[in-house]
C-alpha positions as CSV (number, residue, x, y, z in Angstrom):
1,M,-0.1,-0.1,0.2
2,I,1.3,3.2,-1.0
3,I,0.9,6.4,1.0
4,D,0.3,9.4,-1.1
5,R,-1.7,12.1,0.6
6,L,-2.5,12.8,4.4
7,P,-5.7,10.7,5.3
8,P,-8.7,14.0,6.4
9,S,-8.6,11.9,9.9
10,L,-5.2,12.5,10.9
11,Q,-4.9,16.4,9.7
12,R,-5.5,17.9,12.7
13,F,-2.9,15.9,14.7
14,F,-0.3,17.4,12.5
15,S,-1.6,20.5,11.8
16,A,-0.7,21.8,15.3
17,M,2.8,21.0,14.3
18,R,2.8,22.8,11.7
19,G,4.0,26.2,12.8
20,R,7.2,24.7,13.8
21,L,7.9,23.1,10.1
22,S,9.1,24.1,7.0
23,K,6.8,22.8,3.8
24,P,8.9,20.2,2.7
25,Q,9.8,19.4,6.3
26,S,5.8,19.0,7.1
27,A,6.0,16.5,4.3
28,H,9.1,14.3,5.6
29,L,7.3,14.5,9.0
30,W,3.8,12.9,8.3
31,G,5.3,10.9,5.8
32,L,8.0,8.9,8.2
33,V,5.6,9.2,11.0
34,L,2.6,7.2,8.5
35,A,4.8,4.9,7.3
36,V,5.7,3.2,10.5
37,A,3.1,3.2,12.0
38,V,1.6,1.4,8.7
39,N,4.6,-0.7,8.0
40,L,4.2,-5.2,9.0
41,R,8.0,-4.6,8.7
42,Q,11.3,-3.8,10.6
43,A,10.8,0.4,10.2
44,K,14.0,0.6,8.2
45,L,14.6,3.6,6.1
46,V,14.2,1.7,2.2
47,H,11.2,0.3,3.8
48,L,9.8,3.4,5.0
49,S,10.7,5.2,1.8
50,A,8.9,3.1,0.0
51,L,5.3,3.5,2.0
52,T,5.3,7.7,1.7
53,P,6.8,8.2,-2.5
54,G,6.1,12.0,-2.0
55,G,8.8,12.6,-0.1
56,G,11.6,11.3,-2.6
57,H,14.2,8.2,-2.3
58,R,15.5,6.8,1.4
59,T,18.2,9.6,1.0
60,S,15.8,12.6,1.3
61,R,14.4,10.2,3.8
62,G,17.6,10.1,5.7
63,S,19.2,13.6,5.5
64,F,15.9,14.8,6.9
65,L,16.8,12.6,9.9
66,S,20.1,13.4,9.8
67,R,20.5,16.6,8.9
68,S,17.8,18.6,8.9
69,D,16.6,21.2,12.0
70,W,13.9,20.4,12.6
71,D,13.0,20.7,16.6
72,A,12.3,17.2,17.7
73,P,12.0,17.0,21.0
74,A,9.6,20.1,21.1
75,L,6.9,18.8,18.8
76,V,7.1,15.2,21.3
77,E,6.7,17.7,24.1
78,Q,3.8,20.3,21.8
79,Q,1.9,16.7,21.0
80,A,1.9,14.9,24.4
81,M,0.5,18.5,26.4
82,G,-2.2,18.6,23.2
83,L,-3.6,15.2,24.6
84,L,-3.4,16.1,27.9
85,A,-4.9,19.3,27.7
86,A,-8.2,17.9,25.4
87,M,-8.8,14.8,28.3
88,K,-9.6,17.9,30.1
89,P,-7.8,17.7,33.5
90,K,-9.6,18.7,36.9
91,P,-8.5,20.6,39.5
92,G,-7.2,17.8,42.3
93,E,-6.7,14.5,39.9
94,V,-3.6,13.3,39.6
95,L,-1.7,12.4,37.1
96,Y,1.8,10.4,36.8
97,L,5.2,10.9,35.8
98,I,7.0,8.0,34.9
99,L,11.1,7.3,34.1
100,D,13.0,4.5,33.2
101,D,15.7,3.7,30.8
102,N,15.4,1.6,27.7
103,R,18.6,-0.8,26.2
104,I,19.0,-0.7,22.7
105,A,21.4,-3.2,21.4
106,K,23.5,-2.3,18.5
107,R,26.5,-3.7,16.4
108,G,27.5,-0.8,14.7
109,R,31.0,0.1,15.4
110,K,30.7,3.6,13.7
111,M,27.5,4.8,15.3
112,G,27.9,7.9,17.7
113,Y,27.0,7.5,22.1
114,V,27.9,3.5,20.9
115,S,29.0,1.8,24.1
116,K,29.1,-1.1,26.4
117,I,26.4,-1.4,28.4
118,W,24.7,-4.4,30.7
119,D,21.4,-5.8,28.5
120,H,18.7,-6.7,31.5
121,K,16.5,-8.5,29.0
122,Q,19.4,-10.9,27.6
123,Q,21.4,-10.9,31.1
124,K,24.7,-10.4,29.4
125,F,26.8,-7.4,28.2
126,V,25.9,-6.2,25.3
127,R,27.1,-2.9,22.8
128,G,24.6,-0.6,22.0
129,H,22.8,2.7,23.0
130,I,20.8,3.7,26.6
131,A,17.9,6.1,25.9
132,L,15.9,7.8,29.1
133,F,12.6,7.9,28.6
134,A,9.8,10.1,30.3
135,A,6.2,9.3,30.4
136,V,2.8,11.0,31.3
137,A,0.1,8.8,32.3
138,F,-3.6,9.8,33.7
139,R,-6.4,8.3,34.1
140,G,-4.5,4.6,32.1
141,V,-3.1,7.5,29.0
142,V,0.2,6.9,28.2
143,L,1.9,9.5,26.0
144,P,5.6,9.6,25.6
145,W,6.7,13.0,26.8
146,R,10.8,13.2,26.6
147,V,13.1,10.8,25.0
148,E,17.1,11.8,25.9
149,L,20.1,9.5,24.5
150,W,22.8,8.5,26.6
151,K,26.4,10.2,26.2
152,P,28.8,7.5,27.3
153,K,32.3,8.8,28.8
154,G,34.9,10.0,26.0
155,H,33.1,10.4,23.6
156,P,33.3,14.1,21.6
157,G,30.2,16.4,21.7
158,P,28.1,17.6,24.5
159,R,29.7,17.3,28.0
160,Y,29.3,13.9,29.9
161,R,25.4,13.7,32.0
162,K,25.1,11.0,34.4
163,L,21.7,9.1,33.8
164,T,20.3,10.2,37.4
165,D,20.9,13.8,36.1
166,M,19.1,13.5,33.2
167,A,16.2,12.3,35.2
168,A,16.6,14.9,37.8
169,A,16.3,17.5,34.7
170,M,13.4,15.9,32.8
171,V,11.5,16.3,36.5
172,K,12.0,19.6,37.0
173,A,10.8,21.1,33.6
174,F,8.3,19.5,33.7
175,R,4.8,21.7,34.1
176,A,1.7,19.6,35.0
177,P,-1.7,21.5,34.2
178,E,-2.8,23.8,37.1
179,G,-4.5,21.9,40.1
180,V,-3.5,18.3,38.6
181,K,-1.3,16.3,41.2
182,V,1.9,14.6,40.3
183,R,3.9,11.5,41.6
184,V,6.8,10.2,40.0
185,L,7.3,6.6,39.6
186,F,10.7,5.1,39.5
187,D,12.5,2.6,40.0
188,A,15.6,1.8,42.2
189,F,18.4,3.3,40.2
190,Y,17.3,6.1,40.1
191,L,16.1,6.7,43.8
192,C,19.1,9.3,44.7
193,P,19.1,12.9,45.5
194,Q,19.1,14.5,43.0
195,V,15.7,12.9,41.3
196,A,14.2,13.4,45.2
197,R,15.2,17.3,45.4
198,A,14.0,17.6,42.0
199,C,10.2,15.8,43.2
200,E,10.0,17.4,46.4
201,G,11.4,21.3,44.6
202,N,8.6,20.9,42.1
203,G,6.1,19.9,44.6
204,F,5.1,16.5,43.7
205,T,5.5,13.1,45.6
206,F,8.3,10.3,44.6
207,F,7.8,6.4,44.5
208,S,10.4,4.3,44.0
209,V,11.3,0.3,44.9
210,A,14.5,1.1,47.1
211,A,17.5,-1.3,46.7
212,R,18.5,-4.0,49.6
213,N,21.0,-2.8,50.7
214,R,20.1,0.6,51.2
215,T,20.3,1.5,55.1
216,F,17.1,2.8,56.4
217,T,16.0,4.0,59.9
218,T,13.1,3.0,61.5
219,D,11.0,5.8,64.2
220,G,11.5,4.5,67.6
221,G,8.8,3.7,70.6
222,K,6.5,7.0,70.9
223,G,8.9,9.0,71.2
224,D,9.7,12.1,69.1
225,G,12.6,13.9,68.7
226,K,15.9,12.8,69.4
227,R,14.8,10.9,71.7
228,G,13.1,9.2,69.4
229,R,15.2,8.6,67.1
230,R,17.8,6.7,69.1
231,R,15.3,4.3,69.9
232,G,14.9,4.1,65.9
233,K,17.1,1.1,64.2
234,R,19.5,1.2,61.6
235,K,19.6,-1.3,59.9
236,S,20.1,-2.2,55.7
237,I,16.5,-3.0,54.2
238,A,17.5,-6.9,53.4
239,R,17.8,-7.3,57.5
240,L,14.4,-5.3,58.5
241,M,12.0,-7.1,55.3
242,P,12.0,-10.6,57.9
243,G,10.6,-9.1,60.6
244,L,8.1,-6.5,59.6
245,I,7.1,-9.2,57.5
246,R,6.6,-11.6,59.7
247,H,5.5,-9.1,63.2
248,K,3.6,-6.1,61.1
249,G,2.4,-8.3,57.6
250,R,-1.1,-8.3,56.7
251,R,-2.8,-10.4,54.0
252,V,-4.8,-8.0,51.4
253,R,-5.8,-8.6,47.7
254,M,-4.8,-6.6,44.9
255,K,-6.7,-6.0,42.2
256,R,-5.3,-7.3,38.7
257,S,-5.9,-6.9,35.1
258,R,-7.6,-10.8,35.4
259,G,-8.3,-11.4,38.8
260,H,-7.0,-10.7,41.6
261,A,-3.2,-11.4,43.8
262,T,-2.6,-11.9,47.7
263,L,0.2,-10.4,48.5
264,R,1.7,-9.8,52.5
265,I,2.6,-6.3,53.1
266,A,3.6,-4.2,56.3
267,S,5.0,-0.7,56.8
268,T,7.3,1.1,58.9
269,D,8.4,5.1,58.5
270,G,11.5,6.5,58.6
271,R,14.7,8.2,57.2
272,L,16.5,6.5,54.1
273,S,20.2,7.0,53.7
274,R,20.8,10.1,51.4
275,I,16.5,10.5,50.7
276,G,15.4,12.0,54.2
277,R,12.2,10.8,55.5
278,V,9.2,8.3,54.1
279,R,6.9,5.5,53.9
280,M,8.3,2.3,53.7
281,V,6.1,-0.7,52.5
282,V,7.7,-4.2,52.2
283,S,5.4,-6.4,50.0
284,K,5.9,-10.4,49.5
285,R,3.5,-13.4,48.5
286,P,2.9,-15.2,51.1
287,R,4.8,-18.5,49.5
288,G,7.4,-16.7,47.6
289,P,11.0,-16.8,47.6
290,W,12.6,-13.6,50.4
291,K,14.5,-13.1,47.4
292,K,11.8,-11.3,45.2
293,C,10.1,-9.4,48.8
294,I,10.3,-5.8,47.4
295,A,10.2,-2.4,49.7
296,V,8.6,0.6,47.4
297,V,9.2,3.9,49.2
298,T,7.5,7.4,49.5
299,N,7.4,10.4,50.6
300,E,3.8,11.1,50.2
301,T,3.6,9.2,54.0
302,G,-0.3,9.6,54.7
303,L,-1.4,7.0,52.3
304,R,-2.2,3.0,53.4
305,P,0.3,0.9,52.7
306,R,-1.5,-0.7,50.0
307,E,-2.8,2.6,48.4
308,V,1.3,3.0,48.1
309,V,2.2,-0.6,46.3
310,A,-0.8,0.3,43.7
311,I,0.2,3.4,42.8
312,Y,4.1,1.9,42.0
313,E,2.0,-0.6,40.5
314,T,1.2,1.9,37.4
315,R,4.9,2.1,36.8
316,W,4.5,-1.0,34.7
317,L,2.6,1.1,32.0
318,I,5.9,2.2,30.6
319,E,6.8,-1.2,29.8
320,V,3.8,-1.5,27.8
321,L,5.1,1.9,26.3
322,F,8.3,-0.1,25.7
323,K,7.2,-2.5,24.2
324,E,4.5,-1.1,21.5
325,L,7.4,1.1,21.1
326,R,10.0,-1.2,19.9
327,Q,7.5,-4.4,19.2
328,D,4.9,-2.6,16.9
329,L,6.4,1.0,16.0
330,G,10.3,-0.2,15.5
331,L,12.3,1.9,17.8
332,A,14.9,0.2,17.6
333,D,15.3,-0.3,13.5
334,Y,17.3,2.7,13.2
335,Q,20.7,2.8,11.0
336,M,21.5,6.0,11.5
337,I,25.1,7.0,12.6
338,A,25.0,10.3,13.4
339,E,23.2,11.3,17.0
340,E,21.1,13.9,15.5
341,G,19.6,11.1,13.3
342,I,19.1,8.4,16.5
343,L,17.2,10.6,18.2
344,H,14.5,12.1,15.6
345,H,14.5,8.5,15.1
346,L,13.1,7.6,18.4
347,H,10.9,11.0,18.5
348,V,9.2,10.0,15.5
349,C,8.4,6.8,16.7
350,C,7.0,8.7,19.8
351,L,5.1,11.0,17.6
352,A,3.5,7.9,15.7
353,H,2.5,6.8,19.3
354,Q,0.8,9.5,19.9
355,M,-0.9,9.9,17.1
356,L,-2.8,6.6,17.4
357,T,-3.1,7.2,21.2
358,H,-5.3,10.7,19.7
359,R,-7.1,8.6,17.3
360,S,-8.1,6.6,20.4
361,L,-9.3,9.5,21.6
362,E,-11.6,10.5,19.7
363,A,-13.1,7.7,18.9
364,L,-14.0,7.8,22.9
365,G,-15.4,11.3,22.5
366,A,-16.4,12.3,26.0
367,K,-15.8,9.6,27.4
368,A,-11.9,10.7,27.5
369,K,-12.6,13.7,29.1
370,K,-14.7,12.7,32.6
371,P,-13.2,13.5,35.4
372,N,-11.5,10.5,37.3
373,Q,-12.4,8.1,35.1
374,Q,-10.1,5.3,33.6
375,V,-9.6,5.6,29.9
376,T,-9.0,2.2,28.5
377,P,-7.8,2.5,24.8
378,P,-7.7,-0.3,22.4
379,P,-5.1,-2.3,22.3
380,M,-1.5,-1.7,20.1
381,S,-2.8,-3.8,17.9
382,N,-6.1,-3.1,17.0
383,R,-5.3,1.1,17.0
384,L,-3.0,-0.5,14.3
385,R,-5.1,-2.6,12.5
386,T,-7.6,0.5,12.7
387,L,-4.8,3.0,11.3
388,R,-4.4,0.2,7.9
389,A,-8.0,-0.1,7.1
390,E,-9.2,3.4,7.6
391,I,-5.7,4.7,5.2
392,A,-7.1,1.7,2.6
393,R,-10.3,2.5,2.5
394,D,-9.7,6.1,1.4
395,Q,-6.4,5.5,-1.2
396,I,-9.5,3.5,-2.5
397,E,-12.0,5.7,-2.3
398,R,-9.8,8.0,-3.9
399,L,-8.6,5.8,-7.2
400,V,-12.1,4.2,-8.1
401,P,-14.7,6.7,-7.0
402,G,-18.3,6.3,-7.5
403,E,-21.4,4.5,-5.9
404,Q,-21.1,1.9,-9.2
405,H,-18.4,1.1,-8.4
406,A,-19.3,0.1,-4.6
407,Q,-18.7,-3.6,-4.6
408,L,-14.9,-2.8,-6.4
409,R,-14.0,-1.2,-3.7
410,Q,-14.6,-3.8,-1.1
411,R,-12.8,-6.3,-2.8
412,L,-9.9,-4.2,-3.3
413,H,-9.6,-2.9,0.4
414,E,-9.8,-6.9,1.4
415,Y,-6.9,-7.7,-0.8
416,L,-4.8,-4.9,0.6
417,L,-5.7,-5.2,4.4
418,A,-4.5,-8.8,3.4
419,A,-1.9,-8.1,1.4
């Protein structure tokens, strides 16, 4: 299926970006974004260019990604905040800012910023890139908000920054709609003073898993002030876990997408090393091994233990986002050498995801704007299928117009979707 024009149903999504792009840049961008969503194979540039020939040869597409001066991060952020505003957030509602990195294995020796990294999926060291993502989750809808490529030491270019410093800068830069409460979710790697201070400086609360070797000082007895702190226990989290579960643990049923799960949880307040005062909730399956027991910490100390665990489980939404970006939209299929081209490819995939979310929200209509109501977008496979069907129908109606050819159009539509 060759796409030679932007479908009318998507013009509203791309029209918001025209002020930041020239006319040729706009044509390149919508062609690449649409090709990423429609392509059934890997999102390599030669395949994407063949789907939308209006932008020229694949070398023209490559030049647009590698050397054109369009501001991709600003476009992704603008579209994310626009989609968020379209949902009509009300004061008092809760928004989640989720931070995590995605590791992309690459064999290219001349690619910019390639280094030796630990791949958690393969459980071994590989050569590749680390991309830090920040996503916004609101009423069950996940929107990519910002992505940055980590620069290893010794590479030419911008000054070296730690991943934790990059995460703290993302938190500082985030501006939520007025009156909306923000909770920042991240894993144990980002539980550091920089990120914690960035959250507190913006008035956000944070939720994270704490590593088992971190030192935690529990509040002591009924005393307060220095006397109460002296009576507290200062131990590693690994040593505190068994006692908390055995003496303070309670069985709770946590809701899952399919049924419920039973957990044994216990909580305590105290001070976490290098972070400050937090509430720690220890969670373990009743018959599960101790090595799988986790400790969730938060500076929002007024919540019940089961609420803390339920909020942190929302972090799983970014893992679903990574799966959709990599498996369905070709996030890791780039073949660019320059850092700018790699970053532009990552942002094009994020725009494709936002475009599909935009179509889902428009289909839901008023349901997506109800305050404090969870929205359930269709699975990514369904979103892609409906987009491809709509594009095929639009192409066929242009090629075979007229009421007398309705049966022919239907047959062509079936053939195109089956191809």
